[in-house]
C-alpha positions in Angstrom: 31.6 -90.5 -68.0 33.7 -87.2 -68.1 35.4 -85.9 -65.0 37.4 -82.9 -64.2 39.7 -82.4 -61.7 39.8 -79.4 -58.8 42.7 -78.3 -56.4 41.7 -77.4 -52.9 43.8 -75.8 -50.2 42.7 -77.4 -46.6 44.4 -76.1 -43.5 44.9 -78.6 -41.0 45.9 -77.4 -37.4 47.9 -79.8 -35.1 50.1 -80.0 -32.0 53.2 -77.5 -32.6 55.5 -80.9 -32.1 53.5 -83.3 -34.3 55.3 -85.0 -37.2 53.1 -83.6 -40.2 53.7 -86.3 -42.9 52.7 -89.0 -40.0 49.4 -87.3 -38.6 48.1 -86.5 -42.6 49.1 -90.3 -43.5 47.0 -91.6 -40.5 44.0 -89.3 -40.3 40.7 -89.6 -42.2 39.0 -87.2 -44.4 35.8 -87.0 -46.3 34.5 -85.0 -49.2 31.0 -86.4 -49.7 29.1 -86.0 -52.4 27.6 -88.3 -55.4 29.7 -86.1 -58.3 33.2 -86.8 -56.3 34.7 -90.0 -57.7 37.9 -90.0 -56.1 40.1 -87.9 -53.2 43.9 -88.0 -52.4 46.4 -85.8 -50.4 48.9 -84.8 -53.2 51.4 -82.4 -51.1 52.0 -81.3 -47.5 53.1 -77.5 -46.9 54.1 -76.7 -43.4 53.4 -72.9 -42.3 57.1 -72.3 -42.7 57.1 -73.8 -46.4 53.7 -71.5 -47.3 55.3 -68.4 -45.8 58.6 -69.2 -47.7 56.5 -69.4 -51.0 54.7 -66.2 -50.3 57.7 -64.5 -49.5 59.9 -65.8 -52.4 57.8 -67.4 -55.2 54.1 -66.0 -54.8 53.1 -67.4 -57.9 54.0 -71.2 -57.1 51.1 -73.3 -56.2 49.2 -70.2 -55.8 50.6 -70.3 -52.3 51.0 -66.5 -52.2 47.6 -65.5 -52.5 46.4 -68.4 -50.1 44.7 -67.1 -46.8 46.7 -69.5 -44.9 49.6 -67.8 -45.8 48.2 -64.5 -43.8 47.3 -66.9 -40.8 43.6 -67.3 -42.2 43.2 -63.7 -41.9 
């Protein structure tokens, strides 16, 4: 069967003192559809990193246009 890849941006709000890498590695996430063949978290960006990309490299990963970079506004 022919498949295609779609990339999503998902914002996860967590405790300020939490270790982002540890939280994401330990969490469960579900995208439930018979059409979905596989999912995987490929990268993790902190708010500071997203803001940096927005300010300095707005085209990188498309993060400059992300609503997350504007605080979800």
